[in-house]
Structure formats: C-alpha cells, structure tokens
TIKE-943788 format. One record per residue (C-alpha): x, y, z. Coordinates in steps of 0.05 Angstrom, whole numbers, padded with zeros to 5 digits, always signed. Each point is the difference from the previous one (the first is absolute). Example, Ala and Ser with C-alpha at 12.3 -4.5 7.8 and 13.67 -1.06 7.14 Angstrom:
REM TIKE-943788
+00246-00090+00156 +00027+00069-00013 
This chain:
REM TIKE-943788
+00343-00804-00259 +00039-00035+00055 -00029+00009+00069 +00042+00046+00044 +00009+00008+00074 -00044+00054+00030 +00064+00044+00010 +00020-00007-00074 -00073+00016-00021 +00000+00062+00043 +00067+00019-00028 -00029-00004-00070 -00064+00037+00018 +00038+00060+00030 +00038+00010-00064 -00063+00018-00038 -00014+00075+00009 -00074-00013+00004 -00027+00068+00018 -00075+00005+00000 -00026-00005-00072 +00067-00031-00023 -00010-00071+00024 -00004-00035-00068 +00072-00028+00002 -00004-00029+00070 -00071-00027-00013 +00026-00034-00064 +00058-00029+00041 -00044-00027+00055 -00051-00029-00050 +00057-00038-00034 +00029-00021+00067 -00063-00033+00025 -00013-00033-00067 +00007-00072+00017 -00041-00066+00007 -00056+00002+00053 -00001+00075+00003 -00056+00037-00033 +00005+00076-00013 -00036+00061-00028 +00025+00071-00015 -00042+00062-00006 +00043+00060-00024 +00059+00001+00048 -00030-00042+00055 +00006-00074+00005 -00031-00055+00041 +00016-00074+00002 -00026-00060+00039 -00002-00073+00018 -00062-00040+00016 -00071+00000-00025 -00046+00002+00059 -00048+00055+00026 +00038+00019+00063 +00048+00054-00027 +00057+00031+00037 +00036+00060-00030 +00071+00023+00011 +00005+00071-00028 +00055+00048-00006 +00022+00053-00051 +00055+00007-00051 +00006+00077-00004 +00045+00044+00042 +00006+00073+00014 +00056+00042-00036 +00068-00004+00028 +00026+00054+00047 +00061+00042-00013 +00044-00029+00056 -00005-00076-00005 +00067-00031+00030 +00000-00048-00058 -00031+00000-00071 -00075-00003+00013 -00015-00052-00057 +00058-00045+00015 -00007-00054+00054 +00059+00014+00047 +00017-00047+00057 +00035+00027+00061 +00006-00036+00067 -00058-00046-00014 -00045+00055-00023 -00030+00014-00071 +00000+00073-00020 -00041+00026-00057 -00064+00036-00018 -00058-00048+00012 +00041-00046+00041 -00049+00012+00059 -00060+00031-00034 -00019-00049-00025 +00040-00046-00043 +00025-00043+00058 -00074-00018+00013 -00012-00015-00075 +00063-00041-00005 -00018-00040+00063 -00073-00011-00021 +00019-00022-00069 +00054-00048+00030 -00053-00027+00049 -00048-00021-00055 +00056-00029-00044 +00029-00041+00058 -00066-00026+00019 -00015-00021-00071 +00068-00034-00005 -00014-00037+00065 -00065-00027-00032 -00043+00038+00051 -00068+00021-00023 -00051+00041+00040 -00055-00046+00021 -00065+00020-00034 +00030+00068-00018 +00049+00044-00038 +00062+00037+00021 +00009+00060-00039 +00056+00051-00004 -00013+00070-00029 +00057+00048-00019 -00030+00067-00020 +00013+00068-00031 -00011+00071+00024 -00008-00012+00076 +00044+00059+00017 -00031+00058-00037 -00059-00014-00045 -00066-00019+00032 -00036+00004-00068 +00048-00051-00030 +00012-00044+00061 +00017-00070-00022 -00035-00040+00053 -00062+00039-00007 +00000-00014-00075 +00014-00074+00009 -00059-00007+00048 -00045+00037-00047 +00018-00045-00058 +00023-00072+00008 +00030-00010+00069 -00051-00041+00041 -00020+00032+00065 +00043-00033+00054 -00025-00028+00064 +00063+00023+00038 +00061+00041-00016 +00069+00019+00021 +00024+00070-00020 +00074+00001-00014 +00027+00065+00033 +00057+00010+00049 -00021-00017+00071 +00063-00035+00025 -00044-00066-00009 -00047+00025+00053 -00075-00014-00015 -00037+00066-00010 -00076-00007+00008 -00022+00073-00004 +00023+00058-00044 -00018+00073+00004 -00035+00037-00055 +00013+00067-00030 -00054+00054-00007 +00021+00068-00028 -00047+00058+00011 +00002+00070-00031 -00022+00055+00046 -00020+00068-00032 -00007+00060+00046 -00037+00058-00025 +00009+00073+00018 -00008+00071-00031 +00054+00038-00036 +00021+00070+00021 +00062+00044+00000 +00045-00021+00057 -00001+00072+00027 -00076-00006+00006 -00005-00068+00031 -00064+00014+00035 -00035+00001-00069 +00023-00073-00013 -00001-00067+00029 +00067-00038+00002 -00009-00073-00029 +00068-00019+00029 -00024+00017+00070 -00062-00043-00012 +00046-00056-00021 +00043+00010+00063 -00060-00005+00045 -00017-00066-00036 +00069-00026+00011 -00005+00015+00074 -00065-00040+00003 +00029-00059-00037 +00061-00001+00044 -00044-00008+00061 -00048-00048-00031 +00005-00077+00013 -00039-00054-00031 -00035-00041+00054 +00003-00069-00029 +00067-00038-00004 +00022-00063-00034 +00025-00056+00044 +00064-00005-00043 +00007+00063-00039 -00021+00047+00055 -00027+00071-00014 -00015+00034-00065 +00054+00051-00012 -00001+00065-00041 +00044+00056-00017 -00002+00063-00042 +00053-00010-00052 -00008+00060-00048 -00030+00067+00004 -00006+00058-00051 -00032+00068+00006 +00008+00071-00023 +00017+00032-00066 +00042+00061+00022 +00033+00026+00064 -00048+00059+00006 -00068-00034-00015 -00043-00034+00049 -00008-00071-00027 -00072-00023-00015 +00019-00072-00010 +00047-00051+00034 +00008-00072-00019 +00031-00055+00043 +00005-00075-00005 -00012-00049+00054 +00035-00067+00001 -00042-00051+00041 +00027-00069+00016 -00063-00038+00010 -00016-00068+00036 -00057-00050-00007 -00031+00034+00061 -00030+00052-00046 -00024+00000-00073 +00028+00057-00042 -00070+00029-00007 -00004+00003+00078 +00065+00036+00002 -00021+00051-00051 -00064+00015+00036 +00036+00008+00065 +00051+00048-00029 -00054+00040-00030 -00030+00010+00069 +00067+00021+00030 +00021+00056-00050 -00030+00061-00030 +00037-00011-00067 -00034-00035-00057 +00023-00072-00003 +00008-00042-00063 +00030-00067-00014 +00067+00001-00038 +00013-00076+00005 -00033-00056+00035 +00022-00060-00039 +00047-00028+00053 -00047-00030+00050 +00019-00033+00065 -00001-00075+00000 +00005-00054+00054 -00009-00076+00008 -00031-00035+00059 +00050-00039+00046 -00041-00063-00007 +00007-00007-00076 +00039-00061-00024 +00051+00044-00036 +00016+00037+00067 +00006-00064+00038 +00045-00030-00053 +00047+00062+00001 +00004-00005+00077 +00016-00073-00003 +00055+00010-00052 +00031+00064+00031 +00033+00012+00065 -00044+00061+00015 -00049-00007+00058 -00032+00070-00008 -00040+00022-00060 +00020+00069-00029 -00026+00054-00044 +00033+00043-00053 -00008+00075-00014 +00022-00007-00075 -00045-00018-00058 +00006-00058-00048 -00039-00040-00050 -00039-00028+00059 -00053+00053-00015 -00020-00038-00061 -00013-00064+00039 -00056+00030+00044 -00044-00056+00030 +00053-00053-00011 +00038-00026+00060 +00071+00028-00009 +00064+00007+00036 +00059+00047-00022 +00064-00035+00012 +00067+00001-00033 +00075+00006+00009 +00037+00065+00013 -00010+00063+00042 -00055+00047-00024 +00040+00059+00027 +00052-00014-00056 -00054+00003-00054 +00015+00058-00051 +00066+00019+00034 +00068+00003-00033 +00025-00048+00052 -00050-00053-00019 +00027-00070+00014 -00023-00067+00028 +00033-00057+00038 +00011-00061-00044 -00017-00046+00056 -00070+00035+00009 -00016-00011-00077 +00016-00074+00009 -00040-00003+00064 -00060+00033-00038 -00003-00062-00046 -00002-00046+00059 -00054+00041+00035 -00042+00007-00062 +00002-00075-00011 -00021-00015+00069 -00055+00052+00000 -00027-00030-00068 +00000-00071+00026 -00030+00020+00066 -00054+00042-00033 -00023-00056-00047 +00001-00052+00055 -00041+00040+00049 -00048+00030-00051 -00012-00067-00033 -00017-00029+00068 -00050+00054+00010 
C-alpha cells in the first residue's frame, strides 16, 4: 500500500467506526498499510505491533485503535473525516487516532530515511479495547504474549504535545452502612443506615490525605452514588455508596483502603483497583528526550487514565497531539498542524532517546 501523509492516514483511520471490540477492520487496514520492506509486524487478535531494528534497547510507541460510541449531537458525521478551518472533526480524531497515525508515520519515515535504532528496536503498538474492556485490553495481551518488554515508552494520548510524567490512578470503594429496620412511626426502635452513611460522608468531606505528589498534588475523592431504603415508611437497615478516589503515587491503593477504613464506620470493600497511579522519574532518558524535543519547560501530570497502567516499572511519558478536554465529546477535533508537529516531535524524541541511552 502506498505511503500516505500523516493527515491522509488519520483521515482513513477516522472513517473506521472502531468501537471497542469492533477493531478488526481498522487493524486489518493498518496491518496492510505497514506491510513493506524493512518493517516487521505481528498481530494478536485485533492488536498490532511493528518494528525496525534488532537490538536489545527497545523503545515502544503505543496508542489505541478503539473509540467510544458517537454522541447524538456531532456537528458533522462522526465517522467521516471533516476538515473545517484547518481542523479535522471526527470520532477518534483526538482520542487517540491522531497519536496512532503520527506514531505510525514516525516509524515509516525513519525507516524510509534509512535510520536504524542503534543497538535497539523502535516498536509501534496499536491496540484494541483501551476505552472499555480491561479484561480484553490489547496492550496487556501483547505484553503477556509476544511483545518484548520495552526499556522506555511513549503513550500516545492527547496532551497537546506536552510531556506527561505522572498519571493519577482510580480506586473505587464500596461503603456499606448497616442499621436496624423499623416502622418509620416507631423510629426509636430502629437505626437509620442512611444517617450512618451521612455521618461517614461528613467525615470524608473533612478528611485530607497528608502526603502529596510533587506533580499530581493531593489524592482526591468523591461520593458518586448512594442508595438506601426500600419504602417511604420504613427505617432503612442498609445503605450503599460508592467512593471515587483519584490516587497518586504518594500512596499505594492498599494504604488508601486501610486509611478509609479508619475514617468511616461503614464496611469498606474494593470495587475496582486496577487503575494504579504511575509516574516516571525526571532523570530518565525518555523524559530528558521529550524535554529536549518539546517546547515545554515544566513537566505535567494527568488526571485521566490510559494504557500507561500496563507499563508499570517502565520509564514512560504520555504525549500526543490534541486536547484531552475534547476526548469523548461531540465536538472532538484536532488541528492539522498539531498532527504534523507530532510526527516531528516523535522523530526527535526517538533519535534523542537512542542517542542518550546508548551513550549511557
């Protein structure tokens, strides 16, 4: 297949309605697109990775092929790439097909230029089920099967090309308050579980975690749902609420759970703790390479999760074109110029990383 510009490649990718679990057509297209001399590739289900080089120092550029379902009020057809005033509209234009198109173009252009990673491999992974399905996550499956463990990684997500070196995690706790049922007219005979929950909410609203992260700041938490009672004239004996906690590397999830159990009277159980916080030390080669290539002088953190969680222990930076605030919105769009700039930036980061890491 003839090589396209990064804009034409992004146009083509947007027009695949690749909802999570429906990535086969776009994965097949991308597999065919990168099928050329000097490029090696492997596919596992609907996730693909391809690479140049043969050495042991491996750098991974990772993004995802799937998108969330379209909204009801897109200004243009969600799965048609629409260009207006230098901007590209379409579902996935920001999250995260622009990153995938730019990473793919980066590797192909470097290969065409005859560049080879010294003593290493440059690998691009385009994966399935990042948006919705942790059990079927493509990057996780690739790493569990044949994708070699990288020594450094870039995670392609919208950051307006700013290097992100820390990312918050997500811990969801279930709090069950217990009471004693009684007729509402004889409330002295019962114990209202909703009031127990209300007292816990007051305690939580006043509680602050002591340790902060230098980039991500404080651990934050919010009660997001609450349910109690079975009838308007019955004192409820049970109340359940869920606590959304955005964690930082300053605490392990186990430490947070233990702390919350000491704060509340309700019974605390873990609903989800898969999305762990991650961060990369500022003196890592990959961080230095990103700072050298970008115009940013201050390292930043991100409150949103990504496939970075599957790269724990690997120096990684989240960086890609587009604004994260436009992700999943009907107005999702990206500047053409930023997509083009992403290729330039990725190429500079790749070359700088291999140069500095090879030198030691």
